[in-house]
N, C-alpha and C positions, 0 to 999 in steps of 0.2 A: 339205787340210782347211781349211774356211772360217775356222775360228778362228785357224789359223796365218797365213792371209792377212790377217786382221784385225790381228794383231800386226805383221806385216811392213809393212803400210800405215802403221801408227803410227810405227815407227822400225826400219828394217832394220838400222841400226848397233847399236842396243841388243840386238836379237835375236841378231845375230852374236856380240856380246861374251858374251851369256848362254849361247849354245850352246857357245862356246869354253871358258868356265869350267866349264860342265856336262861337257864332254868331259874336261877336266882332272880333274874330280871322279871321273868314271867310270874313266878310265885309272888314276888313283891308287888307286881302290878295287880294280881288278884287280891292281895291284902289291902291295897289302896281302894279297890272297888268295894271291899267289905266295909272299910271305914266310911266311904262315901255313902254306902247303903245304910249304915248305922246312923250317920248324921241325918240322912233324909227321913229315917224312921223315928227320929227323936231319941235314939238310944246312945247318943254320943257321950263320951266321958271327958274328963279333964285332960286325959292323956292325948286326946286327938290333936291338940295344939302342937305337940312336939313329934308325935308319931307320923303325922301326915308329911311334914317336910323331910323327916329322916327317911321314910320309905321312898319318897320321890327322889331323894338323892341317891339311894341305893339302886333304884331302877335306872337312873341316868348313868351312874358309874359302871354297874354290872353290864348294862346294855352296850356301853362304849367299849368296855374291855372285850366282850364277846365279839363285837363287830371288828375291832382292830385286829384281834388274833386271827379271825377267819379271813379278813381282807388280805392280811400279810401272807397267810398260808395259801390262799387261793391264787394270789398273784405269783408266789414262788412256785406253785405247782404248775401253772401255765408256762412260766419261765423255763422250768426243767423239761416240761413236755416239748416246748419249742426247740430247745437245744438237743433233746434226745432224737426228735424227728429229723433235725438237720444233720446230726451225726449219722443217723441211719442212712440218709441219702449219700453222705460223703463216703461212707464205708461200704456201700453196696457196689457190686460189679457194674461196670458201665453198660454191658449188654442188658442186664436186668432193668436198669433205669430206662434204657431206650425202649424196652418192651412195655414198661409201665406207661411211658409217655410223659412228655413235659407238661401237658395240660392237666393231667391228674395230680402231678406233683405240685404244680403251681396252685391249683384249686385248694389243695389241702394246706399248703404252707400259708396261703393268704386268706382265703375265704373261711376255712374251718378254724384255723388258729385264731383269726381275728374275732370270729363269732364266739369262740370259747373265752377269749380274753375279755370281750365286752360283756359277757354274761356272768362270769363267776363272781363278779362284785355283788350280784343279787343274792348269792347263797348266804352270806352273813345276815342280811336283813330277813331272809326267809327263816333262818334258824331262830332269830329273836322272835319273829312273829309266831312261830310254832310254840316257842317257850311261853309266850303270853297266852296263847290259846290253851295250852296244857294247864297253866296256872288258873285260868278262868274256869276250866272244867273241874279242877279240884275244888274250887270254891263252890261251884254249882252242886257237886256231890255233897259237900258239907251242909249246904242249905237244905237239900231234900233229895234223898236217895231215889225215891220213886220218880220224881220229876226229872232227875238226872238220867235215869234209865230210859225214860221216854225220849229225852233230848238226844242221847247217844244213839238210840235206835233210829230216830229220824235222820240224824247226821250221817249214819252209815249208809242208809238208803240214798240220801242225797249225794254223798261222796261217790257212791257206786255209779249213779246215773251220770254224774259229771265226768267220771273217769272213762266211761264209754265214749263220750263225746271227745275227750282229750286223746284217747287212743286212736280214734278216727282221724283227728287232726294230725297226730304224729305220723300216721301213714302217709298223708299228703305231703308232710314236710320231708319225709324220707325220699319220696318220688321227686320232689323239687330239688333236693340236694343231689340226687343221682343225675338229674338233667343238667346240673351246674357244671359237671365235667365236660359235657358236650358244648355248653355255652363258652367255656374257657377255650376249648379247641377252636371254636369259630372266631372268638376274639383274637386268638393268635393268628388265625388265617387272615384277618383284616390287617394286622400290623406287619406280619411277615410276608404276606402275598399281595400287598397293596399295589405294587407295580403291575403285576399280572392282572389284577382285577380292573385296574384303570385302562389297560390296553385292550380288554375284551369286554365290551358292554353287555353282551349276552351272558357271558360267564358271571359278571358282576351281579346282574339282575337275578340270575338263577341262584347264585350263592345266597343273595340276600333273602329272596322269597322262599326258597326251598330248604335252606339249611338254617341260616341265622334266625329268620322270622319264625319258623316252625319251632325251633328250640326255645326261643324267647317266649313264644306263646304258651308252650307246655309249662315252662317255669312259672310264668305269670298265673296260669290257671291253677296249677297245683299249690302255689303259695296263697292265692286268693281263697281256694277251697279250705286250706288249713286255717287261715285267718278268720274266715267266715264261721268255721266250726268252733274255733276258740271263742269268738264273740258270742255264739249261742251258749257255749258252756258257761261263760262268765255271767250272762244274763240269767240263765237257768239257775246258777248258784245263788245269785242275788234274790231271785224270786223264792227259792226254797228257804232262804234265810227269813224272809218276811212271812212266809207261810208258817215257819216254826214259831216265830214270835206271836203270830195270830193264834196258833194252837195253844201256846202256853197261856195266853191271855184269856181265851174264850172257851177252849175245849177241856184243857187239863183241870181247871177248877170244877167242871161238871163231873169229872170222873174221880178226882182225888180231893181229899180235904187238905187244903193248902192255905197257909196263913198269907194275908195280904202283903205283909212285909217281905215274906219269902218270895212271893210272886213278883213284887217290885224289884227285889234283888236279882231274880232270874232275868227279868226283862232288861234291867240296867246292865248286867254282865253280858248278856247276849248282844246288846247294842254295842258295848265296848269291844266285843269279839269281832264285830262286823268289819272294823277297819283292818286288822291283821289278816282276816280271811279274804277280804277283797284284795289286799296287797298280794297274797299268795296266788290268787286266781290270775291277777294281772301279770305275774312273773312266770306263770307256767309256760306261756308261749316261748319266752326267752330260754327257759330251762330245756324245753323240748328241742329247740334249735341247737342248743349247746350239746345236748345228748347225741343228736344226730351227727354233729360235727365231731364230737369225741369218738363216736363209733367209726367214723371215716378215718380219723387220725390213728386210732388203734389198729384198724384193719390194714392201713398202709404200713404202720410200724411193724406189724407181724409179717407182712410181705417182705419188708426190707430186712428184718431180723433173720428170716429164713435164708437169705442170700448174702449175709454179711461176710465180708472178706476179713482176713487177718491183716489189720492195718497198724500193727505194733511197729513203732519206729525202731528199726534195727540200727544198731550203732556201728555195724561193720562199715569200714570206709568204702567209698566209691572207688572202683578200679579205673583210675585215670589212664593207666598204662595197660589196658586189657589187650588181649591178643586175637581172640576169635569169638564170634557170635554165630551160633548155628541154629537153624531150624531143621528138624528132622521129622519128615513125614507129618508135618503140621496140617491140620484141617480145621475149618470153621464153616458152619452151615447156618444160613438164614432160612427160616421157615415162614412161609406165607400163611394166610388165613385158610387156604385149602391144604389138605393133607399132602397132595401131590405137588404143591407149589413150594419149591425151595431152591436155594442157590448155595452151592458148596465151593469153597475156596480150598484148593489143594487136592491131594496131599502134595506139600511143597518141601523141597530140600534146598536150602540156601545157606550160604556161609558168607560172613562179612568180617573184614579185617580192619584194624586200626588205620586211620589216615586215608581211607578211601572216600571218593565221591561216587555215589551210586544213584543213577536216575531210575525211577520206577515209572514205567509208561504203560499205556494201554487205553482202550476206549472206555466210554462211560459204562459202568456196570461190570467192568472186568475184574474188580476186586482190589484195586490199588489202596483205597482208604482202609478196607478191612485188613489187608496185609500190614499196613502201617500200624493199626491198632494191635495186631498180634505181635509185631516186632517190639513195640513199646511196652507190652505187658498189659495194655488196657483191656484186651480180650484174652480169655483163657482158651487155649487150643482144646478142641473136643477130642482130638487124638494127636499123637505125636508128642514131641517135646522140644523145648528151647533150652539151649545150653550156653552159658557165658563162661569162657575159660574152663570148659569141661564140667562146670557146675550146673546140674540140672535145675531149672527154675520150677519151683513148686509153690503151693499156697503159703508155705512157711517163709519163703524168701522173695516172693514176687514184689512186695513193697520195696525192698532193698534194690531189686533189679530195675524197677521203674525209675529210680533216682539217677540212673545213668543217662537218661534221655532228657532233652529239651526240645520242645516241638512248637511249631506254629501250624495249626490245622487250618483247613479251608474255612471251617466254621468257628474260628478262634474266638476267645473272649479276652478283652483287654482290661486288666485290673489297674486301678489308679495307683495302688500302693505296690511298690516293687518288693514285696515280701518273699522270703524263701530264696533269695539270690545269694551268690557267693559272698562270703565275708571278705574276700580278698580284693574286691573291686574298689577302685578309688573314684572320687568325683572327677578327677582329671580324665580317667579312662572312660567314664560315662559321657563326659562332655565330648571327647573325641569321637565316640560312636554317634552321638547326636549330630555332630558336624558332618561325619561321613554320610549319615542318612538325611542330611539337609533339613534337620528339625531343630537346630540349635536356636533359631530365631523365633520358634513357636512354642517350644516346651523347655521347662526347667525341671530339675530334680532337686527337691528340698526335703530333707528328712525321709529319704527313700520313697517319696511320693511325687507323681507326675503333676505338674502344675495344671495341665488340662488334657482331656482326651476328646474334646469337641473338635475333631479334625475330619478330613475327608477319609474315605475308606482306605485309600492307598497309604495315607499318612498314619492311620491307625495300625495298619499292618506293619509299617516300619517300626512303630513303637513296640509292637509285639515282638518283632525281630530283636529290638534292643533288649527287651526283658530276657529273651532267650540267650543273647550274647552274655549278659551279666550273670546268668546262672552258671556258666562255665562248666557244662556237662561234657562228658567224653563223646556222646553221640547226639547228633542233631537231625531233626526231621522237619522238612518244609513241604507242606501239602499245598500245591498250586500257589505258592507265595507270590510269584511274579504276575499272576493273572490280573491284579488290580493296579499294576505299576505302569508308568509310561516307559517308552523305549530307553530313556537314559538310565532309569533305575533298574530296569531289567539287565542292562549291560553291567551296572555296578554290582548287582546281586550275583550274577553268574561269574563274572570275571574278576571281581575284587573280593566280595564277601566270602563266597564259597572257597576261593583259593586261599584266602587268609586263614579260614578255619582249617583247611587241609594242612597248611604250614604249621599250625599249632598242634597237629597230630589228631585232630578231631575227625570222626567219621561222619559223613553227611549223606543222608538219604533225602532225595529230592523227587517228589511226585510232580511231573511236569508234562505239558504238551508242547513245549518250546523246542522242537526238533532242531532248530538252528543252533542250539547250544549243546546238543548231545556230545559233540567231540570233546568237550572239556571234562566229561565224566570218565572215571576209571572203568566203570561198567554201566551197561544199560540193560535193565531187566524189563522185559515186556510181558504183560499178562493178557490173556484172552479168555474171558469167561471162566475165571477162577484157576486157570492153568498157566504155567510158564511157557510162553511161546519161544522165547530165547533169552539167554543170559550171556551177553557179549562183552568181552573186554574191549578197551579202547582201541587197541591195535587191530582188533578184528572188525571194529564197527565201520560201516561205510554207508 
């Protein structure tokens, strides 16, 4: 079982100790049954008065020790799994994550990890239940070898038939989990595309009935089929147990010569076993869901591990006074679902110098954002090379290269905590930036944390600009930053903020459609369907 391997990988020693204490608990429970059977049969001794409470105490203590060890171990295993999966995402190439899709990543991080976390708590109790059953079976063997062999044979047939039903239920659970990725995609469409859905009633109805409702119905039907099959397996298991007791009571005595006290002991022990067996049957559904979730997590983990970047923090200092950044015959290709459907950016030859303001312009789909990701090192060129101060950027130094950039992308994310910023910034400097961005009356910075990010889209983007300011990197990239700003802040951005960065010796790359402000640029690079249409200097631009 994958869950058991998960625990063994965490700490095989603790698992061994937990199993040992569980077996002690189970064996002691069987001894208690033997004492009870002796007392019922009138074969009790004077030792029963102290043996019974002693054994009961051992059962309690050993059971608690086993459960505490396994609970701690299982929760630590989930904790490490959650961190390992998160690290896998953080250390994977951006392009690979985009191909996997946010819906798949979110479904695994939320649905699968939560399912696993909520289920592993059952493993300690199942282990103790198994230990009790093993102890009871040992006691049955001691009572009568022949009756024990009959019981084991019947149990094997019963377990086999129940397992067939459980395997069928697991199949439906796997289908339901696969459909969960589609559901998450549709849920994201609701939140991210709500404006478009509200503006088009036909699209909204079509999306609801054809996409969301169909996917939800498939998930419902598959989950219902799994639960129905599990309920049948539980009922069938209970029926088989009562059939076994009936056979022991009425059939076995006709075949074997068996003492009435032994028969009573068998029935009493089997009745005692019914509770842990019922408990295991009830938890099988949770365990099956957890196994499906773990398979999804491990599958994603393998996909991420296959594409892991070298994210070792390189201690080389950032080149604040760099001279030249070059793209030489750089290309990048997007491939669609069809083999002949692709978009290629490049080959491009570009060179950037310190202290320049460069506008990157072009129509939608011309490759501006892809170029920005290539320049910043978020995308790896499929061919060609990037050089900074004549140093070729490779997998070994790409992480160091990225630290030269600070960016506000069009789909930026605003973090509440200003971590990873320059250690040289002061509260006074941050306050001046807030005043310049007209946010000083709305936002405060305390302990490197923003007091609020519940602001308008334009104000959030100004806060993102603030974070970029404070990072104090040598190269800045702004992807359609001014698109959400009013005319006043567009003027401030282009004529004050950009010029201030230029005075500090920063290189600024601006993706923009605001042709009114093109004259402030040192260069304007225009892309058209992945190719450079022109690269004009300011004095050539008209």
